[in-house]
Structure formats: structure tokens, C-alpha cells
Steps between C-alpha positions, in 0.01 A plus 500: 500500500805604693342746738368336815211740514385440145238237411606152394259308276485210741260290693202286455374285771441177314702258288313604184447870525223553249188708538185362648331429168167322493281353234210663316252691708143395570284435200260762377205287606588539867299758691657831585196673646564700816235554762491617859397151611858371521578720801236317700637154422712330768872508427663167425859416430808321620567440868775685681847364431860610543821417678736589780866541409824556687795612286856591593810593301853623560799627306811287504688801632386834639445771241724785623267758347177367654669387821322169557478144368126441512309525171169324577300454822129467421203368689213504250134396503301487176120503479313482170147446379264564206133599516263457204168677454340450158728664241749642753788345693680673786845373594723565799859392559663661801826442688565590859879539518740560786839589349766473771763656271302825480343432842150582385163338441317553173170398344568439131208475257612281212150504355178682582303516178159469340462309171192510281391459138286787365472317166527148363855561376627764743658442842588774749710470815546808716697549820822379655648221287822347365538525121743332263547435131780425256699185422828532695609290795619748766574742217248773424477713190135596449385423853528840664289422804677554836758252632642442849878474467556491876290184540675341202849549641400413858359154420126547540263276304508577127144636498622804695722604210182636343367799690129590499353819356164679516381441146193473281548220246266446207523190281302469177477171309430443132552231237780701336701669774463559874574821687635573848496857629635589845469847651683582822378849599789564743852398397634190681884477510713193563618413849862584414832493688514788748789402728273388786549126446747483210780742410537613139748681277474877471665648187506843664697366798695247290450227762248280681263690728216446746381859546333630813225594453443228240479585132162640407347663195217744435200335339336666200228750584184314595278574204318303235751625241775323692323166523632187329340351190589150376352329195533148361351351183535122495384195310593139425520362146589138425663454836705822482433778753538856370482826696554873452558733796489869580575698817494863607622599843838527668818302556428289807815588696663838581627617163459879482793684661444847358375648827781564754244452778468131425426235236170432332352268237562584134208478254492182290304364205555151358388293202569132449394155390550132578433150375518155654470165322582129537839404356693171506313361799518824699384861496679785323425864571616832362422852619596854403433840656610854421521744790438865409650731762261788442718768664826403324430401142846625388680297768717796603370546856677257737258591781223291339516165316553472125270313264560124500426202279452179700504153339441154647507144371445192714446124484376255764461124482447200725804295395393193695231422758476780756826663383452837327762736362442849363736749333458870420703768324424867564638813331463855626608749231532861619431758229717810441767339716769733372298803615454340841874440546592846372267677746522274805681625813609139566532328159694210653182391683255527211346178359651318205341598169395138445461338839449125481358256752458122485293286737476132584220330692531139612214331687493137618203348684562180695327279760163521325533879467547541874861618458593770250858599417540822306760745378452830323814672374552848352831573327599810306789457251522880459479602869696191614270440796253233613218408735439134597179387671520136615200371699365177645129464581357208698124452509472288812121482473208699365539725802876536553760638255869568571723706270873570526696708252762766437570816304859503373635814333832591345677700233818667389375853574295652781302723262320216316153388605599169659858600584375769739320232704802279573500600870131401516537128421259315727333172586142458621251248640121513483246278683137527390186343652195509271143492632 
């Protein structure tokens, strides 16, 4: 979309961005009796593991709005471990982070959850966790779990593009169809552009800004009615993966500008579906989602988003040994576009009625997989802007990994999603020591 503060259906932190599907659940003959004896059993599980990482990044030129060149300056330590006691598994994944850009230390819980199976075909995982589903590669339609855009543009490891949430997830398995249900009691927004590290385009000002204080938004009232509900029905038939999705919550970035005191998050419901299947030696995927903007069904209020239809088709194949290429086409069709333009105070900055985006991923592994060359490219033929992500990763040993890369932005206009980031082009280097 054209507004820098509106959500873009981007980001997944892996080359094939599908959900974490698994096979059939435990058989009915397996025991599911619960007793108090398990609490007395000694906990067993994986040993402590993790890594230490130093990461730095810089713009090619100083952003005049932000007033500095630095984009990344992290010293990070990761510790993770699982504990198993009978039917329950506790997991912890925590990062100690000193961010020299913000000049602060933070303890970030990526995962702190308890998983258990109250029945032979039911799994429950409750607590802090990272969730993902859908079929897109760095393009999200039905995945409405929180994302970290700041990490994505700064050059952090891809896993940090997915933000954690405090969620209860229930998965039920059957021979016909499987069910995923995720309930997040307190709304979790994206980590969006605020002007602290990256400037963005403001349609109200008609220019790039880095406001002080940084852009913020009022979260929905903390109540159970304002929690997030996500549902997925999924199955595999003759090698084809099918899924249906539902969501009720809010747009994940500031999108409600009706209150003069400040922005908020507009209510959102979504329905969609996807399929993925082998085709001509590769994998083809298709996905669709319809976004219902619950507070603007007529599309006449420019202070909240209109309904949207989002479509995706993609194909990925290993064309020769260790050389993989993937393509995607994405369409974002804004409903009642004429009403939006007629009522908008800045119609010249509103999104195209049918915004299009194409992506290309190229990955080449050499030197016995120790050296990986990669490029991910976004290009919009309607917005006339782009984002290129070249990277080189060298796995020196099982312990040491070095990664160098860049985020290159450009476009004809400053009000498009990637065009607004042209002053934020940057290069980065990461060094990681696993233990």
C-alpha cells in the first residue's frame, strides 16, 4: 500500500514460508491418562544451547530525517532449552540484547511456553511463542501474527522478522481434516516504522518524517473482547496441501485515524484459503484472503482502511544442483476505491486500486553448502518501486557463521512503500558463534 504507516503483506523468515504442518497425531491406542505422578518425575530434555552474535549496519548516506547513518549495532546472546516431564514439555528461548543504536539493554523472550497433549489427537501450546502459517515467501495474506519490520529492514537474522506473541494454540488431528486455533488474549501489533531508526512518508505532511516523539498508537482496550482469534483447517490429499483460514482482531499497524488525539488500530476480520502442490519438478502455491474492515464496510471513511482482496501465486524449483529459483505474483485489490478517492483529504497518496507486486528469490549453495549466495527482490509494476536483498553467508564451521548483506530501496515516488525508504539503504555484517 502507498501509505508508509499502513501494513504491507510481507515477510516470512524462511525460503519456503509455509505453516508448520505435521503429520497425523498420536494413535488412539496411546495413553492419555493424566495423574499427579508426573509432577514428581525428574525433568529431562535438551541441554542448554545458543549463540553469541555481533551485528553492525550502516546507511550508505546519512538519513537527513533521522540524522545518523547507523542502522544496526547489536550484541546478542541467545540461550534456549527444553524440559520434558511425562506428557508436558516446557521450552525457553531468550535473547539478551544490547542495542547500541537505541543505547539500551533488553531481555527478549522469543519463547516461554508449555506444550502438552490432553488427548491422543489434541496438542496444546500456551505461552510466549512465534506462530506462522500460509504459503507465501516473505508475502503474507492469511498470516496475521505480528511481524518485526524494523529488524527486517535493519539486516537482523530472518527469524527476527517474526515477532512472538502470548498465545494459546490448540491443534486437533483427524483422518479427514486438522484444526489449528490460536487465541491471543491481548492484541499484539507489528513492530512498525516509527521514525526512531527509519524515516517514513507521512501523507498528512506530504513528505518524509522522523517525528519526535516517535510515532505511536493507542492499543485496543485490554479486554477479552479485543483479543485475537485465528483459525486454520488444513489437510493433505494426494500430495496437495489445502487450508482454510479465519481471523478476527485488528490491523497490525496504525490504521485508525479517526481520533485527533492519535492513531489506533482498526478492527479487522479475514477469511482465506491456500493450496500447495508439486508441479513440473517444483512446488506451486496459491493463496487468497479477503480483509473485512469492520468499521468501514462502505469504504467511504478514509481514516480507516477499506476492504481488500489479496491474491498470491508462486512457484519454486531447484533448476540444477544447489541452485533454486522462486517467483511470486501478488495482487492487492482495494474495494470501493472510488469512494476512498472521493472522500480522502489526500487522494494523490492513496493506494492503487489494484496494487501489484512481483518477487524473485535466487539461492545458490557452493563449497559443500558452506557458502550460500542469495538474492530476494521485490518489485511493484504499479508503485514503480523495489527492494533488493542480496546476502552472502559463510559457514566457516559448526560454530562460526558470517553473513554480509544489504537492503537496497528505490522508487519513482516518496509515498510508495519502498520508495519512502530510499534514504535508508544500508549494508550489514553479522558474526555468530554457536555453542
